C-alpha positions in Angstrom: -98.7 -50.5 -24.8 -99.3 -51.8 -28.3 -96.4 -53.4 -30.3 -96.1 -50.4 -32.7 -95.8 -48.0 -29.8 -93.2 -50.2 -28.2 -91.2 -50.3 -31.4 -91.5 -46.4 -31.7 -90.2 -46.0 -28.1 -87.3 -48.4 -28.7 -86.4 -46.6 -32.0 -86.5 -43.2 -30.4 -84.4 -44.3 -27.4 -81.9 -46.0 -29.7 -81.6 -42.7 -31.8 -81.3 -40.6 -28.6 -78.8 -42.8 -27.0 -75.8 -41.3 -28.8 -77.2 -37.7 -28.4 -77.8 -38.4 -24.7 -74.3 -39.9 -24.2 -72.7 -36.8 -26.0 -74.7 -34.5 -23.8 -73.7 -36.4 -20.6 -70.0 -36.3 -21.6 -70.3 -32.6 -22.4 -71.9 -32.0 -19.0 -69.2 -33.9 -17.2 -66.4 -32.1 -19.1 -67.9 -28.7 -18.3 -67.8 -29.4 -14.5 -64.9 -28.1 -12.4 -62.1 -30.6 -11.7 -62.7 -32.3 -8.4 -66.4 -31.6 -8.3 -68.8 -34.5 -7.7 -70.2 -36.2 -10.8 -73.3 -34.8 -12.4 -76.6 -35.9 -10.9 -79.2 -37.4 -13.1 -81.6 -34.5 -12.4 -79.0 -32.0 -13.6 -78.4 -34.0 -16.7 -82.1 -34.5 -17.4 -82.8 -30.8 -17.0 -80.0 -29.8 -19.3 -81.0 -32.4 -21.9 -84.7 -31.5 -21.9 -84.0 -27.9 -22.1 -81.8 -28.4 -25.1 -84.6 -30.4 -26.9 -87.4 -28.1 -26.0 -88.4 -25.5 -28.6 -88.4 -21.8 -27.5 -92.2 -21.7 -27.9 -92.6 -24.6 -25.4 -90.3 -22.9 -22.9 -92.2 -19.7 -23.2 -95.5 -21.5 -22.8 -94.3 -23.1 -19.6 -93.0 -19.8 -18.3 -96.5 -18.3 -19.0 -98.1 -21.3 -17.3 -95.8 -20.7 -14.2 -96.7 -16.9 -14.2 -100.4 -17.7 -14.0 -100.1 -20.8 -11.8 -102.8 -21.0 -9.1 -103.5 -23.8 -6.7 -107.2 -24.0 -7.5 -108.5 -27.5 -6.6 -105.0 -29.1 -6.4 -103.7 -30.1 -3.0 -100.8 -28.2 -1.6 -98.5 -31.0 -2.6 -99.8 -31.1 -6.1 -99.5 -27.3 -6.4 -95.9 -27.5 -5.0 -94.9 -30.1 -7.5 -96.3 -28.2 -10.4 -94.7 -25.0 -9.1 -91.3 -26.7 -8.8 -91.6 -28.2 -12.3 -92.6 -25.0 -14.0 -90.5 -22.5 -12.0 -87.3 -23.4 -13.8 -88.8 -21.8 -17.0 -89.4 -18.5 -15.1 -86.3 -18.1 -13.0 -86.4 -14.4 -13.8 -89.3 -14.2 -11.3 -87.5 -16.0 -8.6 -84.3 -14.1 -8.1 -84.3 -14.4 -4.3 -85.7 -16.8 -1.7 -88.2 -14.2 -0.6 -89.5 -13.8 -4.2 -89.9 -17.6 -4.5 -91.9 -17.8 -1.3 -93.9 -14.8 -2.2 -94.8 -16.3 -5.6 -95.7 -19.6 -4.0 -98.0 -17.9 -1.5 -99.5 -15.7 -4.2 -100.7 -18.9 -6.0 -102.2 -20.6 -3.0 -106.0 -20.9 -2.7 -107.9 -18.4 -0.5 -108.2 -21.1 2.2 -104.4 -20.8 2.9 -103.3 -17.5 1.5 -104.0 -15.3 4.5 -102.2 -17.6 7.1 -99.3 -18.2 4.6 -98.8 -14.5 3.7 -98.8 -13.5 7.4 -96.4 -16.2 8.3 -94.1 -15.3 5.4 -94.0 -11.7 6.4 -93.6 -12.3 10.1 -90.8 -14.9 10.0 -87.8 -16.0 8.1 -89.4 -18.5 5.8 -87.6 -20.3 3.1 -89.5 -22.2 0.3 -89.3 -25.6 1.9 -90.6 -24.3 5.2 -93.5 -22.4 3.5 -94.5 -25.6 1.6 -94.5 -27.5 4.9 -96.5 -24.8 6.6 -99.1 -24.7 3.8 -99.3 -28.5 3.9 -99.8 -28.5 7.8 -102.5 -25.8 7.3 -104.2 -27.8 4.7 -104.2 -30.9 6.9 -105.5 -28.9 9.9 -108.4 -27.4 7.8 -109.3 -30.8 6.4 -109.4 -32.4 9.9 -111.6 -29.5 11.1 -114.0 -29.9 8.1 -114.2 -33.6 8.7 -114.9 -33.0 12.4 -117.7 -30.4 11.6 -119.2 -32.7 8.9 -119.2 -35.6 11.4 -120.9 -33.4 14.1 -123.4 -32.1 11.5 -124.3 -35.7 10.5 -124.8 -36.6 14.2 -127.1 -33.6 14.8 -129.1 -34.3 11.7 -129.6 -37.9 12.9 -131.3 -36.7 16.1 -135.0 -35.8 16.2 -135.2 -32.0 16.4 -138.5 -31.4 14.5 -141.1 -33.6 16.3 -142.5 -33.7 19.8 -140.4 -35.5 22.4 -142.7 -36.6 25.2 -144.8 -33.5 25.9 -141.9 -30.9 25.8 -143.1 -29.5 22.5 -140.7 -28.7 19.7 -137.6 -26.5 19.9 -139.2 -23.6 18.1 -142.0 -23.3 20.6 -139.4 -23.5 23.4 -137.4 -20.7 21.9 -140.4 -18.5 21.2 -141.6 -19.0 24.7 -138.3 -18.1 26.4 -137.7 -15.0 24.3 -141.1 -13.3 25.2 -141.9 -11.5 28.5 -141.2 -13.4 31.6 -144.2 -15.1 33.2 -144.7 -16.0 36.8 -146.4 -19.3 37.6 -148.0 -19.7 40.9 
């Protein structure tokens, strides 16, 4: 970071210090008596939500509505889903709705298995993320295994003659024709 950027960050943090402290105090005062102290994540969410413009919140809600896994890993998709979901809570009124929306955004490699699992069992969001991650890991292992065996096959000599036996295409052609009897 350059010196001017560092000074800008220091100035901003100094100016926000009082605002942040006021917000923290207000959050603490609004909690019921005897409840545990506010967690940092609660405070950070409330503070950020207060500072964000309505347009930014609407844009993040729209981003959530159209969120798809695409080329992201399941974990990256889950993290983006979790981060943007708080701007579209109207879509996630039940656990089933949350799971359904998560599954809907998965890539086609996972969506069929995840949708079937979600319909046939009592899945909560955390279980669905774990299931999708396990499915992704399994598919990656299978792909690596296939690629490894394809490389091994391509390293062999399938096209040339191998000691008088002819090539494979001749062998296949000969075996698929009429049977011949040798005396």
